[in-house]
C-alpha positions as CSV (number, residue, x, y, z in Angstrom):
1,M,-22.2,-10.1,7.1
2,K,-20.9,-6.8,8.4
3,D,-17.6,-5.5,7.2
4,S,-16.1,-5.8,10.6
5,D,-17.1,-9.5,11.1
6,P,-14.3,-11.3,9.2
7,V,-11.5,-10.4,11.5
8,A,-11.6,-13.9,13.0
9,V,-11.1,-15.3,9.5
10,C,-7.7,-13.7,9.4
11,E,-6.7,-15.0,12.8
12,A,-7.6,-18.5,11.7
13,G,-5.2,-18.3,8.8
14,V,-7.4,-20.3,6.4
15,A,-6.3,-20.2,2.8
16,D,-8.1,-21.5,-0.3
17,E,-5.9,-22.3,-3.3
18,T,-8.8,-21.6,-5.7
19,L,-8.8,-17.9,-4.8
20,G,-6.4,-17.0,-7.6
21,T,-9.4,-16.1,-9.7
22,P,-12.0,-14.2,-7.6
23,A,-15.6,-15.2,-8.1
24,H,-16.8,-11.6,-7.5
25,P,-15.7,-8.2,-8.7
26,L,-14.1,-5.9,-6.2
27,L,-16.5,-2.9,-6.6
28,R,-15.0,-1.0,-3.7
29,A,-12.0,1.0,-2.6
30,L,-9.6,-1.3,-0.8
31,V,-7.1,0.6,1.5
32,L,-3.9,-1.2,2.5
33,L,-2.6,0.1,5.8
34,G,0.5,-0.8,7.9
35,A,3.9,0.5,8.8
36,P,6.5,1.1,6.1
37,G,7.8,-2.3,5.0
38,A,4.7,-4.2,6.1
39,G,4.1,-5.3,2.5
40,K,1.4,-2.9,1.5
41,G,2.8,-2.3,-2.0
42,T,3.5,-6.0,-2.8
43,Q,0.0,-7.1,-1.7
44,A,-1.7,-4.0,-3.3
45,R,-0.1,-4.8,-6.7
46,E,-1.0,-8.5,-6.7
47,V,-4.6,-8.0,-5.5
48,A,-5.2,-5.3,-8.0
49,K,-3.8,-7.5,-10.8
50,I,-6.0,-10.4,-9.7
51,Y,-9.2,-8.4,-9.6
52,G,-8.3,-6.4,-12.7
53,V,-8.5,-3.0,-11.0
54,P,-6.0,-0.1,-10.7
55,H,-3.3,-0.1,-8.1
56,L,-3.0,3.5,-6.9
57,S,0.2,4.3,-5.1
58,T,0.9,8.0,-4.2
59,G,4.4,7.0,-3.5
60,D,4.9,5.8,-7.0
61,M,3.2,9.0,-8.3
62,F,5.5,11.2,-6.3
63,R,8.6,9.3,-7.3
64,E,7.6,9.7,-11.0
65,H,7.2,13.5,-10.5
66,V,10.6,13.6,-8.8
67,A,12.3,11.7,-11.6
68,K,10.6,14.1,-14.2
69,G,11.6,17.2,-12.2
70,T,8.1,18.6,-12.1
71,E,7.1,21.4,-9.7
72,L,5.2,18.9,-7.6
73,G,8.2,16.6,-7.6
74,L,10.6,19.4,-6.5
75,R,8.3,20.2,-3.6
76,A,8.0,16.6,-2.6
77,K,11.6,15.5,-3.0
78,P,13.2,16.9,0.2
79,I,10.2,15.9,2.3
80,M,10.3,12.3,1.0
81,G,14.1,12.2,1.5
82,S,13.7,13.2,5.2
83,G,11.2,10.4,5.9
84,K,8.4,12.9,6.7
85,L,4.9,12.8,5.1
86,V,4.1,14.9,2.1
87,P,1.5,17.6,3.2
88,D,-2.1,16.8,2.6
89,E,-2.7,19.7,0.2
90,I,-0.2,18.3,-2.2
91,V,-1.8,14.8,-2.2
92,L,-5.6,15.2,-2.0
93,G,-6.4,16.9,-5.3
94,M,-4.3,14.3,-7.1
95,V,-6.1,11.4,-5.5
96,E,-9.5,12.9,-6.0
97,E,-8.9,13.3,-9.7
98,R,-7.4,9.9,-10.1
99,V,-10.2,7.9,-8.4
100,A,-12.8,9.7,-10.6
101,R,-11.4,8.2,-13.8
102,K,-13.3,5.5,-15.7
103,D,-10.8,2.7,-14.9
104,C,-11.7,3.0,-11.2
105,A,-15.4,2.3,-11.8
106,A,-15.0,-1.4,-10.8
107,G,-13.0,-0.5,-7.7
108,F,-9.3,0.1,-6.9
109,V,-6.6,-0.6,-4.4
110,L,-5.0,2.3,-2.5
111,D,-1.4,1.8,-1.4
112,G,0.2,4.4,0.9
113,F,-2.9,6.6,1.2
114,P,-4.5,7.8,3.4
115,R,-1.5,8.5,5.7
116,T,-3.1,11.0,8.0
117,L,-6.4,11.4,9.7
118,P,-7.5,14.4,7.6
119,Q,-6.6,12.4,4.5
120,A,-8.8,9.5,5.7
121,E,-11.7,11.7,6.5
122,R,-11.5,13.5,3.2
123,L,-11.0,10.3,1.3
124,E,-14.3,8.9,2.7
125,E,-16.1,12.0,1.6
126,I,-14.7,11.5,-1.9
127,L,-15.6,7.8,-1.9
128,S,-19.2,8.5,-0.7
129,L,-19.9,10.2,-4.0
130,L,-18.7,7.2,-6.1
131,P,-21.1,4.3,-7.0
132,L,-19.0,1.7,-5.1
133,R,-19.5,-0.5,-2.1
134,R,-18.4,0.8,1.3
135,S,-14.6,1.0,1.4
136,L,-12.6,-1.5,3.3
137,A,-9.3,-1.0,5.2
138,V,-6.9,-3.9,5.8
139,N,-4.1,-3.3,8.4
140,L,-1.0,-5.5,7.8
141,T,0.6,-6.0,11.2
142,V,4.4,-6.7,11.3
143,D,7.0,-6.5,14.2
144,E,8.9,-3.1,14.0
145,E,12.4,-4.7,13.9
146,E,11.2,-7.0,11.1
147,V,10.0,-3.9,9.3
148,V,13.5,-2.3,9.6
149,R,15.2,-5.4,8.4
150,R,12.9,-5.7,5.4
151,I,13.4,-2.1,4.3
152,V,17.2,-1.8,4.7
153,S,17.6,-5.0,2.7
154,R,15.4,-3.6,-0.1
155,R,16.8,-2.6,-3.5
156,T,14.7,-0.8,-6.1
157,C,15.0,-0.3,-9.9
158,K,15.3,3.4,-10.7
159,S,13.5,2.9,-14.0
160,C,10.5,0.6,-13.4
161,G,10.3,0.4,-9.6
162,A,10.8,-3.4,-9.4
163,I,11.8,-4.4,-5.9
164,Y,14.6,-6.8,-4.8
165,S,16.1,-7.8,-1.5
166,T,19.6,-8.6,-0.3
167,A,17.9,-11.2,1.8
168,G,17.7,-13.5,-1.1
169,N,16.0,-12.0,-4.2
170,M,18.6,-9.9,-6.1
171,P,18.8,-9.4,-9.9
172,R,20.5,-12.1,-11.9
173,V,23.0,-9.5,-13.2
174,D,24.5,-7.5,-10.3
175,G,22.9,-4.0,-10.2
176,K,20.8,-4.5,-13.3
177,C,17.0,-5.0,-13.2
178,D,15.7,-8.3,-14.5
179,V,12.5,-6.6,-15.7
180,C,13.8,-3.6,-17.7
181,G,17.6,-3.6,-17.3
182,G,17.5,-0.4,-15.2
183,Q,19.9,0.4,-12.4
184,V,19.0,-1.3,-9.0
185,I,19.8,0.9,-6.0
186,L,19.3,1.4,-2.3
187,R,16.9,4.4,-2.2
188,P,17.9,7.2,0.1
189,D,14.6,6.8,2.1
190,D,15.5,3.1,2.7
191,R,18.5,3.8,4.8
192,E,18.2,2.7,8.4
193,D,18.3,6.2,9.9
194,V,15.5,7.4,7.6
195,V,13.5,4.2,8.1
196,R,13.4,4.7,11.8
197,Q,12.3,8.3,11.3
198,R,9.6,7.1,9.0
199,L,8.4,4.7,11.6
200,A,8.3,7.4,14.2
201,T,6.3,9.5,11.8
202,Y,4.0,6.5,11.2
203,H,3.3,6.0,14.8
204,E,2.6,9.7,15.3
205,Q,0.5,10.5,12.2
206,T,-0.7,7.3,10.6
207,R,-1.8,5.1,13.4
208,P,-4.8,7.3,14.0
209,V,-5.9,6.3,10.5
210,V,-6.1,2.7,11.7
211,D,-8.2,3.8,14.7
212,F,-10.4,5.9,12.3
213,Y,-11.4,2.8,10.2
214,R,-11.7,0.7,13.3
215,R,-14.3,3.1,14.8
216,R,-16.2,3.0,11.6
217,G,-16.4,-0.8,11.5
218,Q,-14.3,-0.8,8.2
219,L,-11.1,-2.2,9.5
220,L,-9.7,-5.8,9.3
221,E,-6.4,-6.9,10.8
222,L,-4.1,-9.3,8.9
223,D,-0.8,-10.9,10.0
224,G,1.7,-9.4,7.5
225,S,4.7,-11.3,9.0
226,K,3.9,-14.4,7.0
227,E,5.4,-15.3,3.6
228,I,4.1,-13.1,0.8
229,A,2.1,-15.9,-0.8
230,A,0.4,-16.8,2.5
231,V,-0.6,-13.2,3.2
232,Q,-2.0,-12.9,-0.3
233,R,-4.1,-16.1,0.2
234,D,-5.4,-14.8,3.5
235,L,-6.3,-11.5,2.0
236,L,-8.0,-13.0,-1.1
237,E,-10.1,-15.3,1.0
238,L,-11.1,-12.4,3.3
239,L,-12.3,-10.3,0.3
240,E,-14.1,-13.2,-1.3
241,R,-16.0,-13.9,1.9
242,L,-17.0,-10.2,2.1
243,Q,-18.1,-10.0,-1.5
């Protein structure tokens, strides 16, 4: 079966409850694509956990650098706060070093990368040197206004990054993370004005990445507007059929 064949599987919305334990190892780079708030981070974390492979998020890496006040963090902070993309030269070396580590030998899930066409092209060059199957990109599609609603309702723990929502999933103790007890806040880049700027940036610079993987026959479309568990089931079934 070719990598581009299972698109119809997603549209059918078939889910198999037995897919909580995959029958096959990942053995590839899985790239989660979609607009901000489409659910990339949530699905990437869960799929990585289920397959026992690293979840690689450049966003988390940059936030860690900002929190620690490193040189990289100081360069990235004003860019992230404005909703714009961090320049490729800051990102690519870090990603190349990370995917070459031993814990990525069985595959990994990329969340928030690549975000630009040059990043995607360079990533595929890097991945071609690794002993893994051909990479796969999954695009989570969600209506733009739903994306805005999701993000502006999001609250994040400053310490561990746990995510909550004013739409119905807030900490048991107001402002205090259930996981680590850290402060739960509205991140500056989750304000509505910044969110809309991020979406404009996405359409301008990141949509070409979707087209890049589509042309290469490595893109699958998945409805990201469903409940989190339903999206996860669809994604796991898709991966198992490919494996």
